[in-house]
N, C-alpha and C positions, 0 to 999 in steps of 0.2 A: 274360423275360416280366415285364411291368410290371403292378403292381396299380393299379387305378383307386381313387382316393380317394373316399370317400363324403362327402356333405355334412356328416355328423357329424364326421369327422376334420378337415375344413376349418374348421368352426366352432370346434373345440377349438384348432386352430392359431391362429386369429384371436384367441381369448381369451388364449392365452399371449403372443402378440405384443403385444396391447394391455396386458397386465400388465407386460411387460418395458418397453414404451415409457413407461407411467405411472411406473414405478419410476425410470427414467432422468430423466424430467422432474422428479420429486420431488427427486432429488439435485441436479440442475442448479439448480432453483429455490431450494433451501436455500442453495447456494453463492452465488447472486446476491443473496439477501436479506442474507447476512452481510457481503458485501464493501462495499456502500455505507456501512454504519454505521462500518466501520473506516476507509474512505477519507474519510469526512466529518470524523472527529475522531481523527486518529492520535496526537494529544498528549493526555496524561492527567496529572492532578495526583496528589499522593501518595496520595489515597484511591481512585484509579482512575476518577474522573469525567472525561468528555471536556471539554477546554478548548480555546480557540483557540491555535494554535501561534504562538509569537513567534520570528521569524527573528532570528538573532544579527546584530548590526551588523557590517558589513564594515569592517575596519580598513585604510584605504588609506594612512595616514600612518605614518611610522616616526621614531624619535628615537634618538640615541646614548645609551646607558645611563650614560656617564661625564659628558658635557657637558650632557645634556638638551636639546641642539639638534636640530632636525629634520634628518634624514639620509636617504640613499637606502636603501630597503629591500633586504635581502639581504646587507648587509655584516656584518663582525664587530662584536659589542657593540651591536647594533641591535635595538630592540623595536618592535612595532606598537602604535600608540596611536590613540585616537579622534580625529576631526578637531578642530581648534581651536574652542573655544566650546561643546563638549559636556561 
């Protein structure tokens, strides 16, 4: 035997669903608000203020540590150096 729900029970259920939905939206909205600020300025100075990120220069050239001549990268006694003129 099934009970028929009265309009009062349906309205109470709608209120609960609305509150649950509003709570979920509040949490999702709070997460969305915090992510763009961290994505916009992931680099910070020593005081914690957001600054523009500086990408490290890619060192494509290598030289021998003994003769200081340019050499192939990956060999023994070879270090990466900035390009000539920098």
